[in-house]
N, C-alpha and C positions, 0 to 999 in steps of 0.2 A: 505495500500499500505505500504509495507516495507522501510524503511530508512535505510541509509549508517551507522548507530549505532548498527542495530540489532546483538544482542552477540549471540553465538551458544555456547553449551557445550557438551562435549563428553566424554566418557569413555577411559582412557588410560590405556593399559593393564600393569601390574605390578608384579615383583616378589619381596618376601621378603626373602635375603638372609639369610641363618642359621650362626648361630653361636656359640660360646663354652659355653653351659650352660647360658645364660643370666639370669639376676633376673626380667625381665619385660616378659610378653606375651602379643604380638600384638593382639588383638583381634577383631580386625574391622582395615580395611585401606582402603581409596579409593582416587582415582586419575583424575582429570578433567580437559581436554584439553579446555579452554576457546578462541575462536574465534571470528573474525569479520565478515560482511556479504560475504566477499571475501574467506573466509574459512583461512584466515593467523590467525597464533596461536599469542594471545596476553598475554597470563598467562596460570600458572598452580596452579590450587589448589588441596591440599592434606590435607586429613583429616585422624587423626591418634585416636584410642582408645588403651588404653592398661592396664594389670594388672600388678601390683607390685606384683610379686610371690616369693619376699624375707621375711626374717623376720625385714628386717630395712625399716625405713621410706625413700623413696627416694626425693632429692631435686632439681633434673636435670636430664635431659637425652638428649644425643646429637644423630642425626640421618646424614647419608651420602644421597641423591638422586642423581641418575645417570641417566641422558637420553641418550638412544640410538636412531640411525638412523635407517632404513630397513636394511643397511648392519653391524648392529652390532657394528658401531663405536660411539664411545662415543660423543655425541653433547654439554653436560653441565654436570657441575657436582657441588653440592650447598648443604650447612649444614642447619638442623634445628634443635631446641631445644625446648623442657617445660622446663621452670623452677617454675613449681608448687610442692607443696608438695603432697606426694602421700605415704599415711600409707600403712603400711604388707596388703596384700589382698586386697585394695582398687583400684580403676580404675583412670586412668587419661586419659586426651584427648587434642588434640591439632589440630588445622588446620592452613596452610602457605596459602601465595598465591606471588607466583615468577612471576614478570612483563617479559616482553621482551624475550619471547621464541623463539627460533629457528625453523622455520616451518617444518623442516624434522625430528622432533623428532616422534619416533611411540613406543616405550616401556619405562617403568621406572622401576629402579633397588633400592631397601629400604634396605639399611644397617644399625643396630644399632652399633654404634661406643662407647658410654661411658655412663655409670650410676654414676651417685655422690649421695652418701648416706649422712642422714643429720649428720653423725658425721664425715664427710670429706672425708672418703674410696672414692675410684673411680675405678669401674669394668671397663675393657677394654676390648672389644673384639679382636678376632685375625682377625679379617677384617680393611682394611684401609680405 
């Protein structure tokens, strides 16, 4: 018999917005909505794999995640970062969980905002 603490997971459709010559390539991404027994969204889990396509080591990346409802209105926007060293031609990965989702979200947009190299230089996208 199910109880009130049953957790459900479903894939959330997403798009990865293209930017100006990024120094990384997103090789895999997934988004999961986590809901309770009453189909109320409790959290979102995001999983990212990427490759450093530059000739320099990367110290950090920053992304913006934007949730939309069925009418294409922004429901919520938040930042995520990965602060692990990724050498040239190597891969990095990160996962995030954000709590307290608004139940009306129906899709997600992913934007790469910044990449910080180990020499202190920062690549910044043309996206906001």
